[in-house]
C-alpha positions as CSV (number, residue, x, y, z in Angstrom):
1,M,0.0,0.0,-0.1
2,L,1.2,3.4,-0.7
3,M,1.5,5.7,2.3
4,S,0.3,9.5,2.1
5,H,2.2,10.6,4.7
6,V,5.1,10.0,7.2
7,I,4.6,10.8,10.9
8,G,7.8,11.5,13.0
9,W,8.3,11.1,16.8
10,D,11.0,12.5,19.4
11,I,10.0,10.1,22.1
12,G,12.2,11.4,25.1
13,G,11.7,10.7,28.6
14,V,9.9,14.0,29.7
15,N,8.5,15.3,26.7
16,T,7.4,13.4,23.5
17,K,6.9,15.1,20.4
18,V,5.1,14.4,16.9
19,A,5.0,15.7,13.3
20,R,3.5,15.0,10.1
21,V,5.0,15.6,6.8
22,A,3.4,15.1,3.4
23,G,5.2,16.3,-0.1
24,G,8.1,17.8,1.8
25,V,5.8,19.8,3.6
26,V,5.3,19.8,7.5
27,R,1.4,19.5,7.7
28,A,1.0,19.6,11.6
29,A,3.1,19.1,14.6
30,C,2.8,19.0,18.4
31,G,4.2,18.1,21.4
32,R,3.2,16.8,25.0
33,P,5.1,16.6,28.3
34,Y,5.1,13.4,29.4
35,E,7.2,11.9,32.3
36,L,7.7,8.2,31.4
37,Q,8.9,6.7,34.7
38,R,5.7,8.1,36.3
39,D,3.3,6.4,34.3
40,P,5.2,3.8,31.8
41,A,1.9,2.2,30.7
42,A,0.5,5.4,29.3
43,L,2.9,5.4,26.3
44,V,1.2,3.6,24.0
45,P,-2.2,5.2,24.5
46,L,-0.3,8.5,24.1
47,L,1.4,7.5,20.8
48,R,-2.0,6.8,19.3
49,E,-3.5,10.0,20.9
50,L,-0.8,12.2,19.4
51,A,-0.7,10.2,16.2
52,G,-4.6,11.3,15.7
53,E,-3.7,14.9,16.7
54,V,-1.5,15.5,13.6
55,G,-3.6,13.6,11.3
56,G,-2.3,9.9,11.3
57,G,-3.8,7.1,9.8
58,A,-3.6,3.7,8.2
59,A,-1.7,5.0,5.4
60,S,1.0,6.6,7.8
61,A,4.5,5.4,7.7
62,H,6.4,6.3,11.3
63,A,10.2,7.7,11.8
64,V,11.3,7.2,15.4
65,T,13.9,9.2,17.3
66,M,14.2,8.7,21.2
67,T,15.8,10.0,24.1
68,A,13.5,8.2,26.9
69,E,16.4,5.5,27.3
70,L,18.1,7.3,29.5
71,S,14.8,7.8,31.9
72,Q,15.6,6.6,35.3
73,M,13.3,3.8,35.4
74,F,15.8,1.9,33.0
75,R,18.7,0.4,34.4
76,T,20.4,0.7,30.9
77,K,20.1,2.0,27.5
78,R,19.3,-1.3,25.9
79,A,16.3,-1.9,28.2
80,G,15.2,1.6,27.4
81,V,15.5,1.1,23.6
82,A,13.6,-2.0,23.8
83,F,11.1,-0.6,26.0
84,V,10.1,2.3,23.5
85,L,10.3,0.1,20.2
86,A,7.9,-2.2,22.0
87,A,5.5,0.6,22.8
88,I,5.7,2.1,19.1
89,E,5.1,-1.2,18.0
90,A,2.1,-1.8,20.1
91,A,0.6,1.3,19.4
92,F,0.9,0.9,15.3
93,G,0.8,-2.8,14.7
94,A,2.1,-3.4,11.4
95,A,2.3,0.2,9.9
96,V,6.0,0.7,8.6
97,V,8.4,2.0,11.0
98,R,11.5,3.1,10.7
99,V,14.2,4.1,13.8
100,Y,16.9,6.5,13.1
101,A,20.2,5.9,13.7
102,V,22.9,8.2,14.9
103,D,25.0,7.3,11.6
104,G,21.9,8.2,9.4
105,R,20.7,4.9,8.5
106,F,17.0,3.7,8.9
107,L,16.4,0.5,10.8
108,T,13.5,-1.7,11.2
109,I,12.3,-2.3,14.6
110,G,13.8,-5.8,14.6
111,E,17.1,-4.3,13.4
112,A,17.2,-1.3,16.1
113,R,16.6,-4.3,18.9
114,Q,19.8,-5.8,17.5
115,E,21.6,-2.5,17.5
116,P,19.9,-0.4,20.7
117,L,23.0,1.9,21.1
118,A,22.9,2.8,17.4
119,V,19.3,4.1,18.3
120,A,19.6,5.4,21.5
121,A,19.6,9.6,21.7
122,A,19.8,10.1,18.1
123,N,17.5,12.6,17.8
124,W,20.0,15.6,17.4
125,A,21.5,13.6,14.3
126,A,18.2,14.0,12.6
127,T,17.9,17.6,13.2
128,A,21.6,18.3,12.3
129,R,21.4,16.1,9.2
130,A,18.0,18.0,8.0
131,I,19.2,21.4,8.8
132,A,22.6,20.9,7.2
133,A,20.8,21.0,3.7
134,H,19.7,24.4,4.0
135,H,22.6,25.5,6.5
136,P,25.7,24.2,5.1
137,E,28.0,26.0,7.1
138,S,26.5,27.0,10.6
139,L,26.4,26.2,14.2
140,L,23.3,24.1,15.3
141,V,22.3,25.3,19.0
142,D,19.3,23.6,20.2
143,V,18.5,24.3,23.5
144,G,15.6,22.2,25.3
145,T,13.7,21.9,28.5
146,T,16.9,20.0,29.9
147,T,19.9,19.8,27.4
148,T,21.8,21.7,24.7
149,D,22.9,20.2,21.6
150,I,25.6,22.3,19.8
151,I,26.4,20.6,16.4
152,P,28.7,21.7,13.8
153,I,27.8,21.4,10.1
154,V,30.8,22.0,7.6
155,G,30.4,21.6,4.0
156,G,26.5,20.7,4.2
157,S,27.8,17.4,6.4
158,V,27.3,16.8,10.2
159,A,30.9,17.4,11.6
160,A,30.0,16.2,15.2
161,V,32.9,14.3,17.1
162,G,30.6,12.8,19.4
163,R,28.4,10.0,18.6
164,T,27.1,8.6,22.0
165,D,26.1,10.9,24.7
166,P,29.3,10.4,26.7
167,E,31.2,11.4,23.8
168,R,29.5,14.3,23.2
169,L,29.6,15.6,26.7
170,A,33.4,15.0,26.4
171,S,33.6,17.2,23.4
172,G,31.4,19.9,24.5
173,E,28.8,19.0,21.9
174,L,26.1,18.2,24.5
175,V,25.7,20.4,27.8
176,Y,23.5,19.5,30.5
177,S,21.7,22.7,30.7
178,G,18.4,23.7,29.7
179,A,15.6,26.3,29.9
180,L,13.5,24.6,32.2
181,R,14.4,21.6,34.2
182,T,18.0,22.0,35.5
183,P,18.4,23.0,39.0
184,A,19.7,26.2,39.9
185,E,22.6,24.7,41.7
186,A,23.6,23.1,38.8
187,I,23.9,26.4,36.7
188,A,25.7,28.4,39.1
189,S,27.5,27.8,42.8
190,H,27.1,31.3,43.5
191,V,25.4,34.8,43.0
192,M,26.2,38.1,43.6
193,I,23.9,40.0,46.3
194,A,24.1,43.3,46.8
195,G,27.7,43.4,45.8
196,T,28.5,40.4,47.6
197,L,29.3,36.9,46.4
198,T,26.9,34.6,47.8
199,G,26.8,30.8,47.7
200,V,23.9,29.0,46.3
201,S,21.9,26.1,48.4
202,A,21.8,22.7,47.0
203,E,18.4,21.8,48.0
204,G,16.5,21.9,45.0
205,F,14.5,24.8,45.6
206,A,14.4,26.4,42.0
207,I,15.1,25.8,38.4
208,A,16.1,26.9,35.2
209,G,12.2,27.7,34.4
210,D,11.9,29.7,37.3
211,V,14.8,31.8,36.3
212,H,13.4,32.6,32.9
213,L,9.6,32.8,33.8
214,W,10.7,35.5,36.5
215,R,12.9,37.5,33.6
216,G,9.7,37.1,31.1
217,D,11.9,35.0,28.4
218,L,9.6,32.0,29.2
219,D,5.9,31.7,29.2
220,P,4.1,30.1,32.2
221,A,2.4,27.6,29.9
222,D,5.8,26.4,28.7
223,Y,6.5,25.7,32.2
224,T,5.3,21.8,31.5
225,C,7.1,20.3,34.4
226,P,6.1,20.0,38.2
227,T,7.6,23.2,40.0
228,P,10.2,22.3,43.1
229,D,7.6,23.3,45.8
230,G,4.3,22.4,44.3
231,R,3.1,25.7,43.8
232,P,1.7,27.5,40.7
233,A,4.1,28.4,37.3
234,T,3.4,32.2,38.2
235,R,6.2,34.9,38.4
236,E,5.1,35.6,41.8
237,S,5.6,31.8,43.0
238,A,8.9,31.9,40.9
239,G,10.3,34.8,42.8
240,V,9.6,33.1,46.3
241,R,11.1,29.7,44.9
242,L,14.4,32.2,43.5
243,A,14.6,33.6,46.8
244,R,15.4,30.3,48.4
245,V,18.1,29.8,46.2
246,I,20.0,31.9,48.9
247,C,18.1,30.7,51.7
248,A,16.0,33.7,51.8
249,D,12.0,34.4,52.1
250,R,10.5,36.5,49.5
251,D,9.5,39.2,52.3
252,L,13.3,39.7,52.9
253,L,14.0,40.3,49.3
254,D,13.0,42.9,47.0
255,D,12.2,42.8,43.1
256,A,15.8,44.0,42.6
257,A,17.5,41.3,44.6
258,V,15.3,38.7,42.8
259,S,16.0,40.2,39.7
260,G,19.8,39.8,40.8
261,I,19.7,36.0,41.3
262,A,17.9,35.3,38.3
263,A,20.3,37.6,36.2
264,A,23.1,36.0,37.8
265,L,21.9,32.2,36.9
266,A,20.6,33.5,33.2
267,E,24.1,34.9,32.8
268,A,25.8,31.8,34.3
269,Q,24.0,29.5,31.6
270,V,24.6,31.9,28.7
271,A,28.4,31.8,29.6
272,R,28.3,28.0,29.8
273,V,27.0,27.4,26.4
274,A,29.1,30.3,24.9
275,A,32.1,28.6,26.0
276,A,30.8,25.4,24.8
277,M,30.2,27.1,21.5
278,A,33.7,28.4,21.5
279,R,35.0,24.6,22.4
280,V,33.1,23.4,19.2
281,R,33.8,26.6,16.9
282,A,37.6,26.1,17.6
283,R,37.8,22.7,15.6
284,H,35.7,24.7,12.7
285,P,36.8,28.2,12.8
286,S,35.2,29.0,9.6
287,L,31.5,28.7,11.1
288,S,30.2,31.9,11.6
289,T,26.4,31.8,11.6
290,V,24.4,29.8,14.4
291,V,20.8,28.4,13.7
292,V,19.1,28.4,16.9
293,T,16.2,26.4,18.1
294,G,14.4,24.8,21.0
295,L,12.3,25.9,24.0
296,G,15.6,27.8,25.0
297,A,16.4,29.6,21.7
298,F,16.7,32.6,23.7
299,L,19.6,30.9,25.7
300,A,21.2,30.0,22.4
301,A,20.7,33.7,20.6
302,A,22.3,35.4,23.6
303,A,25.2,32.9,23.5
304,A,25.7,33.5,19.9
305,L,25.5,37.4,20.6
306,E,28.0,37.4,22.8
307,A,30.4,35.6,20.7
308,G,29.5,38.3,18.1
309,M,27.9,35.4,15.9
310,P,24.6,36.4,13.6
311,I,22.1,33.9,14.2
312,D,19.4,32.3,12.1
313,P,16.4,31.2,14.2
314,L,14.8,28.2,13.1
315,A,11.2,29.4,14.4
316,A,11.7,32.0,12.1
317,E,11.6,29.4,9.0
318,L,9.4,26.8,10.6
319,G,7.3,28.5,13.0
320,E,7.8,28.1,16.8
321,P,6.0,25.2,17.7
322,A,7.6,23.4,14.5
323,S,10.8,24.5,16.0
324,R,10.7,23.1,19.4
325,C,9.7,19.7,17.7
326,A,12.5,19.7,15.3
327,P,13.8,16.2,15.7
328,A,10.1,14.9,14.7
329,V,10.0,17.3,11.8
330,S,13.6,16.1,10.6
331,V,13.5,12.5,11.1
332,A,9.8,12.7,9.7
333,L,11.3,14.5,6.4
334,L,14.1,12.5,6.2
335,L,12.2,9.3,6.1
336,E,9.8,10.5,3.6
337,Q,12.8,11.2,1.1
338,V,13.9,7.5,1.5
339,L,10.6,6.2,1.1
340,A,10.0,9.0,-2.2
341,E,13.2,7.1,-3.8
342,E,11.7,3.6,-3.2
343,G,8.6,4.8,-4.7
344,R,6.3,4.1,-1.5
345,V,5.3,7.1,-0.7
346,E,1.7,8.2,-2.3
347,G,2.0,11.6,-4.8
348,P,4.7,13.7,-5.5
349,T,7.2,14.3,-3.1
350,A,10.6,16.8,-3.3
351,G,12.0,15.6,0.1
352,I,13.7,18.2,1.9
353,T,16.2,19.9,-0.7
354,E,13.7,20.5,-3.7
355,G,10.7,22.2,-4.0
356,V,10.8,24.3,-0.7
357,P,11.5,28.2,-0.8
358,P,15.5,28.9,-0.6
359,T,15.3,30.9,2.7
360,S,13.3,28.1,4.4
361,P,14.2,24.7,5.2
362,F,10.5,23.5,5.5
363,L,7.3,25.0,5.2
364,A,5.0,24.2,8.4
365,E,1.5,24.4,9.5
366,V,1.9,23.3,13.0
367,R,0.2,23.0,16.4
368,L,1.8,23.5,19.9
369,H,-0.3,21.3,22.3
370,S,-0.9,23.9,25.1
371,P,-4.4,25.3,26.3
372,H,-2.7,28.9,26.5
373,R,-1.9,29.3,23.1
374,S,-3.5,29.2,20.0
375,S,-2.8,26.7,17.4
376,A,-0.4,27.7,14.5
377,A,-3.2,25.6,12.3
378,D,-5.5,28.2,13.2
379,R,-3.0,31.0,12.5
380,G,-2.3,29.5,9.2
381,P,0.6,28.3,7.4
382,R,4.3,29.8,7.4
383,E,5.3,30.0,3.9
384,S,8.9,31.1,4.8
385,F,10.8,33.6,6.7
386,L,9.9,36.7,4.5
387,S,6.5,35.3,3.5
388,L,3.7,34.5,6.0
389,R,0.4,34.3,5.0
390,S,-2.8,34.3,7.1
391,V,-6.4,34.1,6.9
392,R,-9.7,36.0,8.7
393,L,-12.9,37.5,8.5
394,E,-13.6,39.6,5.3
395,A,-11.6,43.2,5.8
396,D,-13.2,45.9,7.4
397,L,-14.2,49.0,5.3
398,P,-12.0,51.8,5.0
399,P,-12.6,54.5,7.1
400,S,-14.5,57.9,5.9
401,G,-11.9,60.8,5.0
402,F,-9.6,58.6,3.9
403,E,-8.6,57.4,0.2
404,A,-8.9,53.9,0.1
405,G,-5.9,52.2,-1.6
406,M,-3.6,54.8,-1.3
407,V,-1.7,52.7,1.4
408,G,-0.2,49.7,-0.2
409,T,2.0,48.7,2.8
410,V,1.7,49.0,6.6
411,V,4.7,48.3,8.8
412,K,4.5,47.8,12.2
413,L,7.4,48.7,13.9
414,G,8.1,46.3,17.0
415,G,8.6,48.2,20.5
416,G,11.4,45.6,21.3
417,L,13.7,47.2,18.8
418,L,14.6,49.9,21.4
419,A,16.4,47.5,23.0
420,H,18.7,47.4,20.3
421,P,19.4,51.0,19.1
422,G,21.8,50.4,16.1
423,H,19.1,47.9,15.0
424,F,16.4,50.5,15.5
425,D,18.3,53.0,13.3
426,R,18.8,50.2,10.7
427,A,15.2,49.3,10.5
428,L,14.0,53.0,10.1
429,R,16.8,53.5,7.3
430,A,15.1,50.9,5.5
431,I,11.5,52.3,6.3
432,A,12.5,55.6,4.8
433,A,14.1,54.3,1.7
434,A,11.3,51.8,1.1
435,A,9.1,55.1,1.4
436,R,10.8,57.1,-1.5
437,D,8.6,55.1,-4.4
438,R,5.8,53.6,-2.5
439,A,3.0,54.8,0.1
440,L,3.5,53.6,3.7
441,L,1.9,53.9,6.9
442,V,4.0,53.2,10.1
443,V,2.1,51.6,13.3
444,P,4.3,51.6,16.2
445,G,4.5,48.9,18.9
446,G,4.3,49.2,22.6
447,G,7.8,48.2,23.5
448,P,8.7,49.1,27.1
449,F,6.1,51.5,27.2
450,A,3.7,48.6,27.3
451,D,5.6,46.8,29.5
452,V,5.2,49.2,32.5
453,V,1.4,48.6,31.8
454,R,2.0,44.9,32.0
455,D,4.0,45.3,35.1
456,V,1.2,47.4,36.5
457,D,-1.0,44.7,35.5
458,R,0.8,42.0,37.2
459,R,1.1,43.9,40.5
460,Y,-2.4,45.3,40.8
461,G,-4.6,43.2,38.5
462,L,-6.0,45.5,36.1
463,A,-9.4,45.5,34.3
464,D,-8.9,44.2,30.3
465,A,-10.2,47.3,29.4
466,A,-8.1,49.4,31.5
467,A,-5.0,47.4,30.5
468,H,-5.9,47.7,27.0
469,W,-6.0,51.4,26.4
470,M,-3.0,52.0,28.6
471,A,-1.5,49.7,26.3
472,V,-2.8,51.5,23.1
473,L,-1.4,55.0,24.8
474,A,1.8,52.9,25.0
475,M,1.6,52.9,21.4
476,D,1.0,56.6,20.9
477,Q,4.3,57.2,22.9
478,Y,6.3,55.0,20.7
479,A,5.0,57.2,17.4
480,H,6.0,60.2,18.8
481,L,9.3,58.8,19.2
482,V,9.6,57.1,15.7
483,A,8.0,60.4,14.1
484,A,10.9,62.2,15.7
485,R,13.7,59.9,14.2
486,L,12.3,58.8,10.8
487,T,13.6,60.8,8.1
488,G,10.6,62.3,6.3
489,A,8.0,61.4,8.8
490,R,4.8,63.0,10.0
491,L,2.9,62.0,13.1
492,V,-1.0,61.1,12.1
493,E,-3.6,60.6,14.8
494,D,-6.5,59.3,12.4
495,P,-7.0,58.0,8.7
496,A,-7.9,61.9,7.8
497,G,-4.3,62.4,8.4
498,I,-2.9,59.9,6.4
499,T,-4.1,61.1,2.6
500,P,-2.2,64.9,3.3
501,A,1.0,63.1,4.8
502,I,1.1,61.0,1.7
503,A,0.3,63.6,-0.8
504,A,3.2,65.7,0.8
505,G,5.7,63.3,0.4
506,R,6.2,62.5,4.0
507,V,5.7,58.9,5.6
508,P,2.6,58.8,8.2
509,V,3.3,57.4,11.6
510,L,0.2,56.6,13.2
511,A,-0.6,57.0,16.9
512,P,-3.7,55.0,16.9
513,S,-5.4,55.6,20.0
514,R,-7.8,58.2,19.0
515,W,-8.7,56.2,15.9
516,L,-8.9,52.9,17.9
517,R,-10.9,54.0,21.0
518,A,-13.5,55.5,18.1
519,A,-13.6,52.2,16.6
520,D,-12.9,49.8,19.4
521,P,-12.5,47.0,16.9
522,L,-10.8,43.9,19.0
523,P,-11.2,42.2,22.1
524,H,-9.3,43.2,25.0
525,G,-6.8,41.3,26.5
526,W,-3.1,40.4,26.3
527,D,-4.0,37.9,23.6
528,V,-4.5,41.1,21.6
529,T,-1.4,43.1,21.0
530,S,0.0,45.6,18.5
531,D,0.4,43.1,16.1
532,S,-3.1,42.4,15.8
533,L,-3.9,46.0,15.8
534,A,-1.8,46.7,13.0
535,A,-3.4,43.7,11.3
536,W,-6.7,45.1,11.6
537,I,-5.4,48.8,10.6
538,A,-3.7,47.1,7.5
539,G,-7.5,45.9,6.6
540,A,-8.8,49.1,7.4
541,V,-6.7,51.2,5.1
542,G,-6.8,48.6,2.3
543,A,-3.3,47.7,2.4
544,R,-1.8,44.7,0.5
545,L,1.2,43.8,2.7
546,L,1.7,43.8,6.4
547,V,5.4,43.9,7.1
548,L,6.0,43.5,10.7
549,I,9.7,44.2,12.1
550,K,11.0,42.0,15.1
551,P,14.2,42.5,17.1
552,P,17.5,41.1,15.7
553,G,17.1,37.4,16.3
554,A,13.6,37.0,17.3
555,T,12.6,33.9,18.3
556,G,9.4,32.6,20.2
557,E,5.9,33.4,19.1
558,L,6.4,35.8,16.4
559,V,3.1,37.3,16.4
560,D,0.3,37.3,19.3
561,P,-2.6,34.5,19.2
562,Y,-5.1,36.6,17.9
563,F,-3.2,37.6,14.9
564,A,-4.9,35.3,12.7
565,H,-8.2,36.3,13.3
566,A,-7.3,40.1,12.9
567,L,-5.6,40.1,9.5
568,P,-8.1,40.2,6.7
569,E,-8.1,37.5,3.8
570,G,-5.8,38.7,0.7
571,I,-3.4,40.6,3.1
572,T,0.2,39.5,3.0
573,S,2.1,39.7,6.2
574,V,5.8,39.2,6.1
575,I,7.8,38.8,9.5
576,V,11.3,40.1,9.7
577,A,13.9,40.4,12.3
578,A,16.0,43.6,12.0
579,D,19.0,42.3,11.3
580,R,17.5,41.1,8.1
581,V,15.3,44.0,7.4
582,D,17.1,44.6,4.2
583,E,16.0,41.3,2.7
584,V,12.0,42.6,2.4
585,R,10.8,42.8,-0.8
586,W,8.8,45.9,-0.1
């Protein structure tokens, strides 16, 4: 029987991830936190459930990678591999199943049983091999919940020294430090408090997830493991746990002191990853670009920036959820290529090196299993880093007093750029240059002005409406700054001001609060940010293109959860990091 698609698996001891690919395109991907040792019998039903979530069926072939063999429930890796293989066999019966080996072979389940150490912890190798086809000279840095992979890719081939976990630890290509589960005492032995070097307790009071949740780099929905004290995964509770790192209570430390602890631990993680990157790069000094991915891509990006190396966020190409499922995505695409060569895959298949936009290794329509995030299936397919199309309801009619169709492009300038003055100025220069031969409307983000509102909301629990309008006023503040620094700009406050500005050869920069207060077009809440407001504005003025400029090396969720609903059908939206703004085709 011909197979219509391939299901890829990354089965770990604490997380299981899955992806479905067909025709060289990623159709869906999702992940589920699941600690194998707590409920081993749940693995088989979980596999079936996840396969159903991504649209698997009788015509599915399955490509498998794993790291679950390191679970403490197994005395040996051989026993762990055997358990996972038995679960796959029980879940999918007579389906075609191939297990990826660290040397690049695909083995049957029977062959994998004979060579268990060849398939143990091979997920990194699948990711690196797939990435190599599109980033032939790069350093792949994948920061997960628990570990960090640092893989050199040279001449389009994986150039890793280590194959097994012990070899990879010895070579620096595997670092046991991740964005979520790493204990604070495993990150640093001391932190600086009020100018005094202070020892860190070794009692398991806090983990990396508390550090990054407190600092705002980790979403509470991504804190998927149990907290050390059993209390909620909230910033407030994270602060309590971080205070205990130096054996203090929260009422003994103010926010600045807790932030100091968190900063010291975050900096120690970044330094450790950066040191390992430098060690690996020393063997391949020609490598200058870092491909960052995983839940902790922000740590990888910080380490790369510390080393002065440009970054290519895989999330910008795959989308954040699929990027976090990169081994599952990769192994599925690799197997599909093999099956296509054997004539066993139904329909045209280009594999992973043909038929895909050159700026993007994969196309992806992806889902992240989390009740706190909208699915990327709702947001629409991500076609490439510089081409993201979204779909929603019919566009709103152009406002009165505005000449419909005059604005072809709306540029949403992210407020996060203010933390990067050089890139902020670079983005302004790009906008000014583009405005010379086309009509643009600039819509500001909220940036640090909106961050103040978020902080006040956390402290005082604002009503949604109050927080919404305060954040919209933050956009006005940023608009005044942009208008003051953008060559040829004119501040406008409503649609009636846009046409005269363009007619005078100026670049209108919208301070949107007056217009939005009158129209009140979108729901109130933090799921609706300036990205969605810019999308609505693009529809209201009849634009054909929406360009969203993000901070350099932007990772994580690139648009807010409501964005797909706010962007009218027929408008193309382009998301670009400021360090690549020159690549935009206005």
